[in-house]
LUMTI-813616 format. One line per 2 residues: number of its first residue (from 1); their letters; for each residue y, z, x of N, C-alpha, C. Coordinates in Angstrom, 3 decimals. Atoms other than C-alpha are relative to their C-alpha. Example, Ala and Ser with C-alpha at 12.3 -4.5 7.8 and 13.67 -1.06 7.14 Angstrom:
BEGIN
1> as> -1.190/0.000/0.890/-4.500/7.800/12.300/1.200/0.000/0.900  -1.190/-0.060/-0.820/-1.060/7.140/13.670/1.090/0.730/-0.770
***
This chain:
BEGIN
1> ma> -1.194/0.000/0.826/0.000/0.000/0.000/1.255/0.000/0.869  -1.174/-0.044/-0.884/2.367/0.751/2.869/0.314/-1.385/0.545
3> as> -0.223/1.353/-0.506/1.868/-2.751/4.289/0.572/-0.895/-1.093  -0.517/0.766/1.126/2.471/-4.247/0.855/1.473/0.314/-0.239
5> rl> -1.405/-0.403/0.179/5.689/-2.255/0.462/0.869/-0.541/1.124  -0.741/0.538/-1.136/6.755/-3.362/3.928/0.319/-1.476/-0.210
7> iv> -0.221/1.430/0.228/6.313/-7.053/3.069/1.017/-0.208/-1.123  -0.975/0.107/1.090/8.218/-6.596/-0.204/1.394/0.352/0.510
9> al> -1.305/-0.387/-0.556/11.014/-4.801/1.662/0.556/-1.086/0.909  -0.450/1.094/-0.864/11.162/-7.585/4.250/0.452/-1.197/-0.830
11> sa> -0.401/1.092/0.889/11.321/-10.146/1.444/1.344/0.295/-0.644  -1.277/-0.382/0.614/14.130/-8.230/-0.255/1.138/-0.107/1.005
13> ra> -1.023/0.094/-1.048/16.037/-8.008/3.019/0.320/-1.465/0.308  -0.206/1.426/-0.254/15.542/-11.748/3.630/0.787/-0.639/-1.136
15> la> -0.725/0.515/1.164/16.756/-12.490/0.108/1.461/0.433/0.036  -1.373/-0.509/-0.078/19.834/-10.330/0.637/0.813/-0.731/1.071
17> av> -0.690/0.700/-1.087/20.650/-12.388/3.750/0.590/-1.339/-0.447  -0.555/1.253/0.515/21.367/-15.485/1.634/1.006/0.320/-1.099
19> dv> -1.106/-0.266/0.911/24.366/-15.825/-0.623/-0.272/-0.497/-1.421  0.365/0.391/1.358/22.530/-16.423/-3.915/-0.600/1.222/-0.678
21> pl> 0.527/-1.203/0.675/21.958/-13.600/-6.408/-1.311/-0.286/-0.731  1.326/0.189/0.579/18.220/-13.763/-7.047/-0.761/1.309/0.014
23> tl> 0.919/-1.132/-0.008/15.615/-11.201/-7.965/-1.236/-0.402/0.802  1.249/0.314/-0.702/12.324/-10.940/-6.085/-0.941/-0.861/-0.855
25> pq> 0.848/0.897/0.804/10.404/-12.438/-9.061/0.534/-1.442/-0.022  -0.552/1.349/-0.055/12.810/-15.404/-9.039/-0.310/-0.654/1.345
27> lr> 0.357/0.524/-1.314/12.256/-15.816/-5.309/-1.477/-0.373/0.028  1.437/0.281/0.047/8.513/-15.626/-5.895/-0.271/-1.311/-0.726
29> sl> 0.148/1.263/0.728/8.833/-18.466/-8.418/0.371/-1.188/0.874  -0.435/1.084/-0.885/10.727/-20.602/-5.927/-1.016/-0.237/1.117
31> va> 0.978/0.129/-1.084/8.222/-19.891/-3.157/-1.292/-0.625/-0.532  1.193/0.601/0.605/5.324/-20.736/-5.498/0.204/-1.486/-0.213
33> lh> -0.290/1.410/0.220/6.975/-24.014/-6.417/0.060/-0.743/1.333  -0.042/0.559/-1.352/7.618/-24.662/-2.721/-1.416/-0.262/0.509
35> ac> 1.381/0.116/-0.486/3.915/-24.099/-1.965/-0.807/-1.009/-0.797  0.823/0.841/0.874/2.505/-26.005/-4.942/0.552/-1.401/-0.195
37> gp> -0.611/1.304/0.238/4.945/-28.903/-5.100/0.294/-0.186/-1.468  -0.302/0.246/1.411/5.837/-30.556/-8.383/-1.182/0.389/-0.883
39> ik> 1.056/-0.464/0.899/3.877/-28.862/-11.154/0.534/0.122/-1.418  -0.349/-0.219/1.406/3.822/-28.445/-14.907/0.358/1.469/-0.208
41> la> -0.390/-1.367/0.325/5.278/-25.345/-16.524/-1.223/0.898/-0.169  1.199/-0.817/0.201/1.805/-24.123/-17.545/-0.629/0.384/1.334
43> am> 0.547/-0.296/-1.326/0.656/-24.356/-13.927/0.864/1.020/0.713  -0.902/-0.986/-0.600/3.730/-22.435/-12.792/-0.306/1.384/-0.560
45> aa> 0.315/-1.285/0.634/2.937/-19.679/-15.294/-1.321/0.549/0.534  1.302/-0.446/-0.511/-0.699/-19.542/-14.138/0.108/0.443/1.450
47> tl> -0.179/-0.338/-1.414/0.345/-19.488/-10.493/0.656/1.368/0.152  -0.715/-1.278/-0.061/2.693/-16.556/-11.140/-0.737/1.116/-0.738
49> gv> 0.729/-1.002/0.773/0.234/-14.806/-13.457/0.810/0.550/-1.155  -0.822/-0.399/1.139/2.707/-14.714/-16.356/-0.270/-0.953/-1.156
51> np> 0.192/0.915/1.126/2.717/-16.220/-19.827/1.045/-1.113/0.059  -0.911/1.141/-0.089/4.407/-19.607/-20.327/1.440/0.296/-0.444
53> st> -1.367/-0.286/0.438/7.394/-18.160/-22.199/0.787/0.746/1.079  -0.650/-0.698/-1.119/8.168/-15.834/-19.273/0.354/-0.991/1.098
55> al> -0.258/1.026/-1.021/7.855/-18.748/-16.851/1.147/-0.896/-0.434  -1.077/0.858/0.498/10.129/-20.856/-19.059/1.356/0.673/0.173
57> rm> -1.278/-0.710/-0.182/12.871/-18.199/-19.036/0.407/0.017/1.469  -0.271/0.003/-1.434/12.578/-17.977/-15.250/0.490/-1.376/0.440
59> ve> -0.368/1.376/-0.359/12.751/-21.760/-14.903/1.401/-0.329/-0.522  -1.332/0.275/0.556/15.774/-21.971/-17.209/1.093/0.656/0.834
61> rl> -0.980/-0.700/-0.840/17.623/-19.397/-15.098/0.163/-0.710/1.343  -0.052/0.648/-1.311/16.730/-21.103/-11.818/0.565/-1.417/-0.097
63> es> -0.583/1.331/0.220/17.623/-24.508/-13.252/1.509/0.115/-0.208  -1.431/-0.157/0.283/21.011/-23.200/-14.441/0.835/0.223/1.260
65> ig> -0.734/-0.195/-1.252/21.940/-22.277/-10.866/-0.357/-1.067/1.036  0.222/1.170/-0.834/20.699/-25.579/-9.467/-1.118/0.080/1.017
67> li> 1.077/-0.160/-0.974/17.518/-24.451/-7.699/-1.290/-0.714/-0.387  1.186/0.693/0.508/14.877/-26.108/-9.899/0.457/-1.182/-0.842
69> dr> -0.221/1.194/0.804/14.786/-29.557/-11.434/-1.146/-0.093/-0.996  1.010/0.074/1.062/12.958/-29.973/-14.742/0.143/-1.350/-0.680
71> ra> -0.041/1.343/0.589/12.067/-33.462/-15.968/-1.286/-0.283/-0.764  1.193/0.440/0.717/9.695/-35.142/-18.354/-0.904/-0.738/0.976
73> np> 0.993/0.701/-0.808/6.500/-36.369/-16.717/-0.026/-1.456/-0.462  -0.012/1.402/0.429/6.739/-40.177/-16.706/-1.342/-0.480/-0.558
75> dn> 1.320/0.379/0.503/2.983/-40.354/-17.390/-0.303/0.605/-1.367  0.205/-0.659/1.285/3.186/-38.031/-20.414/1.310/0.688/-0.364
77> rr> -1.354/-0.477/0.301/6.660/-37.502/-21.896/0.026/1.371/-0.671  0.035/-1.329/0.628/5.527/-34.333/-23.707/-0.071/1.116/1.030
79> ev> 0.129/-0.996/-1.064/4.980/-32.575/-20.382/1.266/0.060/0.845  -1.140/-0.211/-0.885/7.688/-31.106/-18.193/-0.524/0.300/1.396
81> vl> 0.387/-0.203/-1.389/7.365/-31.262/-14.417/1.152/0.694/0.717  -0.985/-0.798/-0.736/9.148/-28.756/-12.196/-0.081/-0.319/1.481
83> rl> -0.033/0.110/-1.458/10.242/-29.178/-8.605/1.287/0.638/0.494  -1.199/-0.561/-0.607/12.718/-27.616/-6.232/1.047/-1.085/0.187
85> tp> -1.093/0.904/-0.365/16.107/-29.240/-5.875/0.194/0.119/1.512  -0.295/-0.173/-1.429/17.362/-29.825/-2.324/0.631/1.364/0.295
87> tg> -0.604/-1.325/-0.170/19.458/-26.658/-2.739/-1.060/1.084/-0.076  1.094/-0.961/0.119/16.369/-24.740/-3.883/-0.894/-0.021/1.222
89> qd> 0.816/0.139/-1.204/14.379/-26.090/-0.944/0.679/0.672/1.187  -0.755/-0.618/-1.096/17.108/-25.041/1.495/-0.016/1.523/-0.107
91> lv> 0.003/-1.449/0.202/17.258/-21.555/-0.038/-1.348/0.602/0.385  1.338/-0.506/-0.336/13.482/-21.065/0.223/-0.202/-0.047/1.506
93> dq> 0.145/0.116/-1.452/13.534/-22.325/3.807/0.775/1.113/0.720  -0.812/-1.060/-0.617/16.337/-19.870/4.695/-0.659/1.368/-0.154
95> vl> 0.594/-1.311/0.263/14.658/-16.877/3.064/-1.297/0.168/0.796  1.253/-0.096/-0.754/11.265/-17.647/4.611/0.260/0.106/1.498
97> sh> -0.355/-0.093/-1.419/12.892/-18.122/8.002/0.453/1.420/0.346  -0.438/-1.392/-0.216/14.619/-14.721/7.714/-1.202/0.942/0.002
99> rr> 1.170/-0.882/0.097/11.345/-13.112/6.685/-0.903/-0.150/1.225  0.816/0.222/-1.204/9.390/-14.735/9.534/0.626/0.655/1.223
101> ta> -0.698/-0.617/-1.133/12.030/-13.566/12.020/-0.160/1.514/-0.033  0.149/-1.450/0.123/11.851/-10.007/10.685/-1.427/0.435/0.336
103> ir> 1.397/-0.339/-0.306/8.043/-9.991/10.853/-0.256/-0.164/1.492  0.176/0.222/-1.445/8.117/-11.455/14.366/0.598/1.157/0.793
105> tl> -0.655/-1.119/-0.684/10.545/-8.715/15.453/-0.868/1.255/-0.065  0.873/-1.169/0.143/8.238/-6.015/14.072/-1.256/-0.133/0.850
107> ve> 1.242/0.210/-0.756/5.130/-7.526/15.632/0.273/0.121/1.502  -0.331/-0.083/-1.423/6.867/-7.826/19.008/0.194/1.438/0.465
109> rl> -0.160/-1.410/-0.344/7.515/-4.077/18.904/-1.336/0.707/0.220  1.317/-0.606/-0.166/3.784/-3.375/18.819/-0.443/-0.089/1.458
111> pa> 0.602/0.109/-1.333/2.021/-2.569/22.067/-0.941/-1.206/0.024  0.779/1.237/-0.142/0.145/-5.629/23.399/-1.407/0.119/-0.585
113> re> 1.379/-0.168/0.490/-3.304/-4.231/22.556/-0.038/-0.002/-1.534  -0.047/-0.027/1.464/-2.363/-3.506/18.914/0.390/-1.366/-0.558
115> ra> -0.440/1.325/0.430/-0.599/-6.851/18.597/-1.172/-0.990/0.085  1.142/0.899/-0.169/-3.699/-8.658/19.902/-1.029/0.187/-1.114
117> gl> 0.963/-0.254/1.071/-5.818/-7.014/17.200/0.530/-0.331/-1.382  -0.609/0.218/1.314/-3.386/-7.719/14.380/-0.397/-1.344/-0.607
119> vp> 0.283/1.334/0.537/-3.970/-11.458/13.989/-1.450/-0.115/-0.472  1.375/0.093/0.509/-7.785/-11.289/13.822/-0.225/0.870/-1.245
121> al> 0.168/-0.877/1.167/-7.570/-8.376/11.379/0.599/-0.636/-1.256  -0.625/0.646/1.156/-5.176/-10.246/9.079/-0.772/-1.244/-0.429
123> ra> 0.830/1.171/0.350/-7.296/-13.406/9.270/-1.255/0.449/-0.737  1.202/-0.519/0.661/-10.370/-11.370/8.319/0.318/0.465/-1.415
125> lt> -0.409/-0.460/1.327/-8.514/-9.775/5.413/0.246/-1.183/-0.930  -0.258/1.194/0.798/-7.340/-13.178/4.195/-1.300/-0.691/-0.383
127> aa> 1.298/0.622/0.282/-10.855/-14.609/4.473/-0.763/0.799/-1.056  0.690/-0.838/0.981/-12.275/-11.657/2.546/0.607/-0.178/-1.384
129> aq> -0.670/0.170/1.293/-9.681/-12.124/-0.206/-0.365/-1.329/-0.641  0.352/1.307/0.543/-10.687/-15.770/-0.591/-1.414/-0.034/-0.556
131> tv> 1.379/0.001/0.475/-14.327/-14.873/-1.218/-0.238/1.001/-1.124  0.137/-1.024/1.024/-13.715/-12.018/-3.652/1.098/-0.194/-1.033
133> dl> -0.983/0.118/1.071/-12.000/-12.274/-7.035/0.570/1.391/-0.275  -0.633/-1.306/0.169/-9.641/-9.273/-6.894/0.821/0.027/-1.276
135> dg> -0.715/-0.121/1.270/-8.644/-8.507/-10.474/0.516/-1.340/-0.508  -0.404/1.306/0.508/-8.537/-12.185/-11.395/0.901/-0.765/0.947
137> af> -0.841/0.699/-0.962/-6.692/-13.207/-8.244/-0.586/-1.367/0.292  0.448/1.340/-0.323/-6.848/-16.833/-7.237/0.968/-0.598/1.002
139> dp> -0.873/0.715/-0.919/-5.429/-19.232/-4.703/1.000/-0.794/-0.833  -0.990/0.644/0.867/-2.148/-20.371/-6.309/-0.002/-1.522/0.085
141> st> -0.081/1.456/-0.089/-2.151/-23.909/-4.957/-1.229/-0.657/-0.604  1.215/0.563/0.584/-5.781/-24.554/-5.934/0.045/0.114/-1.518
143> ea> -0.069/-0.202/1.444/-5.271/-23.089/-9.403/1.061/-0.887/-0.629  -1.054/0.865/0.532/-2.018/-24.975/-9.917/-0.477/-1.445/-0.047
145> dr> 0.525/1.365/-0.006/-3.686/-28.237/-8.905/-0.999/-0.197/-1.141  1.006/0.105/1.057/-6.551/-27.544/-11.309/0.654/-0.079/-1.370
147> la> -0.637/-0.036/1.309/-4.296/-26.709/-14.247/0.945/-1.163/-0.228  -1.024/1.014/0.165/-1.589/-29.253/-13.621/-0.539/-1.410/0.157
149> gl> 0.491/1.332/-0.274/-3.661/-32.136/-12.400/0.975/-0.790/0.851  -1.014/0.658/-0.826/-0.789/-32.893/-10.028/-0.219/0.362/1.454
151> vg> 0.082/-0.249/-1.426/-1.101/-33.273/-6.307/1.236/-0.570/0.657  -1.217/0.609/-0.542/1.720/-35.681/-5.455/1.179/0.290/-0.899
153> dp> -1.207/-0.170/0.794/5.203/-35.912/-6.918/0.020/-1.094/-1.072  0.055/1.031/1.048/4.896/-37.705/-10.308/1.368/-0.589/-0.281
155> ln> -1.343/0.504/0.246/8.669/-38.117/-10.420/0.473/-0.920/1.112  -0.368/0.835/-1.146/8.793/-39.874/-7.057/-1.291/-0.440/0.685
157> pa> 1.294/0.364/-0.563/5.391/-41.494/-6.490/0.139/-0.826/1.264  0.016/0.768/-1.248/4.601/-42.832/-3.053/-0.586/-1.371/-0.287
159> p> 0.526/1.356/0.252/3.983/-46.595/-2.899/-1.436/-0.137/0.457
***
């Protein structure tokens, strides 16, 4: 729990370093969209583990401040596809960069022997999490792909 609180605190500090008033759940939505690429609203809700109406309110807020673009899917006009705007992409990149720098600073403070053991331990923990369904947890990008059926950008298909 202490490590989890540390990561949340580092995320909050990284968010505070940018000049956009966002909550951590809003940042989480942007980071999920960054990781999954263009996706449907239902896939966004599944990725975040919230109901579609909650995801819609989040998307509307993020769209109103120019961070998310919401358009009809050209292949099915009844579906809405979400993607980060260039401003949203820049914001996510800034926040993640701040967070990586903060984590790097902390890791560099560890004695060499402890630092050497950290990476294998975290890799093992990540591998274990991928083989065990922790309270319905899932890999967001895999689940989003399954639900959305989107891998590329349907609004800007590659030739």
